[in-house]
BAVEXGU-788065 format. One record per residue (C-alpha): x, y, z; residue in three letters. Coordinates in steps of 0.02 Angstrom, whole numbers. Example, Ala and Ser with C-alpha at 12.3 -4.5 7.8 and 13.67 -1.06 7.14 Angstrom:
% BAVEXGU-788065
        u        v        w   resn
      615     -225      390    ALA
      684      -53      357    SER
% end
This chain:
% BAVEXGU-788065
        u        v        w   resn
     1061     -671     1232    MET
     1122     -469     1154    LYS
     1144     -433      988    ARG
     1359     -383     1023    GLU
     1360     -570     1158    GLU
     1286     -642      957    ALA
     1423     -533      854    LEU
     1550     -606      938    ALA
     1492     -762      925    LEU
     1507     -741      728    LEU
     1637     -657      717    LEU
     1731     -811      838    GLU
     1708     -937      705    TYR
     1706     -815      547    ASN
     1820     -689      475    SER
     1770     -691      290    ASN
     1673     -496      241    ASP
     1556     -613      139    SER
     1505     -718      246    LEU
     1500     -554      401    ILE
     1391     -476      244    ARG
     1268     -581      234    HIS
     1250     -639      440    ALA
     1189     -429      420    TYR
     1089     -421      290    ALA
      976     -583      360    VAL
      984     -517      518    GLU
      929     -345      459    ALA
      772     -435      375    VAL
      755     -552      526    MET
      702     -395      625    ARG
      616     -336      508    HIS
      492     -486      499    PHE
      466     -474      688    ALA
      407     -307      709    ARG
      284     -339      578    SER
      239     -505      659    PHE
      259     -407      832    GLY
      363     -491      886    GLU
      570     -484      978    ASP
      657     -427      866    GLU
      832     -443      946    GLU
      789     -634      942    TYR
      745     -644      800    TRP
      857     -518      736    GLY
     1007     -643      831    ASN
      960     -806      767    ILE
      969     -721      609    GLY
     1148     -682      668    LEU
     1174     -840      692    LEU
     1100     -972      556    HIS
     1269     -960      466    ASP
     1364     -991      643    LEU
     1462    -1152      553    ASP
     1473    -1104      374    TYR
     1658    -1049      330    GLU
     1746    -1176      486    LYS
     1626    -1317      406    TYR
     1544    -1289      262    PRO
     1530    -1488      227    ASP
     1435    -1487      406    GLN
     1331    -1368      385    HIS
     1211    -1352      542    CYS
     1261    -1514      631    SER
     1413    -1410      692    MET
     1310    -1231      720    THR
     1179    -1399      826    LYS
     1331    -1448      946    VAL
     1425    -1268      962    ILE
     1237    -1187     1024    LEU
     1231    -1348     1113    GLU
     1385    -1347     1220    GLU
     1371    -1161     1267    ARG
     1207    -1226     1326    ARG
     1074    -1108     1216    PHE
      901    -1123     1193    ASP
      831    -1279     1131    GLU
      692    -1158     1022    LYS
      855    -1043      928    MET
      968    -1194      890    ILE
      788    -1253      828    ARG
      745    -1095      714    ALA
      933    -1087      662    ILE
      942    -1285      583    LEU
      757    -1298      520    SER
      833    -1150      389    HIS
      909    -1291      321    GLY
      808    -1405      283    TYR
      797    -1501      147    GLY
      950    -1485      109    LEU
     1037    -1508      268    CYS
      945    -1546      403    THR
      755    -1643      391    ASP
      699    -1500      550    ILE
      542    -1444      431    LYS
      529    -1224      469    PRO
      325    -1233      584    GLU
      352    -1062      680    LEU
      347     -889      582    PRO
      515     -850      633    LEU
      584    -1008      579    GLU
      488     -996      403    LYS
      521     -828      374    VAL
      695     -830      391    LEU
      688    -1021      296    TYR
      612     -901      124    THR
      737     -760      192    ILE
      932     -848      171    ASP
      907     -881      -21    GLU
      855     -721      -27    LEU
      931     -592       37    THR
     1108     -678      -58    GLY
     1000     -633     -234    LEU
      945     -477     -179    ILE
     1126     -419     -129    MET
     1199     -497     -296    ALA
     1052     -375     -378    THR
     1099     -214     -313    VAL
     1274     -277     -347    TYR
     1236     -251     -513    MET
     1195      -83     -500    ARG
     1333       37     -552    PRO
     1302      149     -392    ASP
     1289        7     -267    LYS
     1130       30     -180    SER
      988      -18      -94    ILE
      906      130     -108    ARG
      811      150     -267    GLU
      831      -46     -304    LEU
      629     -122     -349    GLU
      555     -277     -325    MET
      508     -296     -505    LYS
      706     -278     -508    SER
      711     -402     -411    VAL
      583     -499     -454    LEU
      682     -520     -636    LYS
      827     -571     -593    LYS
      734     -727     -470    PHE
      660     -749     -665    LYS
      834     -779     -729    THR
      912     -936     -661    PRO
     1076     -920     -738    LYS
     1090     -759     -642    PHE
     1138     -797     -470    ALA
     1134     -968     -528    ALA
     1187    -1039     -324    GLY
     1039     -951     -281    VAL
      876    -1099     -220    ASN
      738    -1016     -304    ARG
      627    -1141     -275    GLU
      677    -1151      -62    VAL
      662     -972      -85    ILE
      448     -985     -165    LEU
      422    -1130      -40    SER
      442    -1070       96    GLY
      306     -919       19    CYS
      195    -1030       11    THR
      243    -1078      198    MET
      214     -913      244    LEU
       71     -884      112    ASP
      137     -718       14    ARG
      191     -689     -127    SER
      352     -684     -191    VAL
      327     -521     -238    GLU
      254     -467      -52    GLU
      438     -558        3    ILE
      551     -480     -102    ILE
      489     -318      -69    GLN
      493     -349      135    GLU
      661     -417      117    CYS
      708     -272       12    ILE
      600     -135      131    ASN
      712     -228      300    GLY
      880     -234      206    MET
      862      -30      178    ARG
      844      -21      342    GLU
     1027      -96      367    ARG
     1119      -23      209    ALA
     1236       38      292    ASP
     1287      -76      389    ILE
     1275     -195      228    LEU
     1392      -75      122    GLY
     1250      -57       -9    ILE
     1189      131       36    THR
% end
């Protein structure tokens, strides 16, 4: 699947700017991690784009409707499994096992925390954002209270990496696509 096809599918089911921007952020970070793992950047990126495919139209059926939509379109079972694994313990029982799945599970919530941190900056830019600023917000439960920090920490454990390292890599990935995220 080409990015244009994944994007068209995303836009078929989503019109909310915040959800689309979130999909772009997750895509950017997934592409960044794919390069570091020596994996297919477009494949990982498309999974990032489509991970919340059903959320706008079917929030109470999150992940289960994505499965239906993707199966109807004859998507690869590995891709479907990877997408569903990001909801592990929240709305699915599919435990992330592959590096791709572990990364998606870990960075989904974290990209939201990073975006919230950027929006609090006077310049609304990620260019000069430091990991320690995000870490401080991470340690402040009232900031972006909807971000599930336990998922992020669990994912870091799965990846055998520190939260500091994962935060920095997420920032790096998001910087690469700052223009499309509107945080230049």
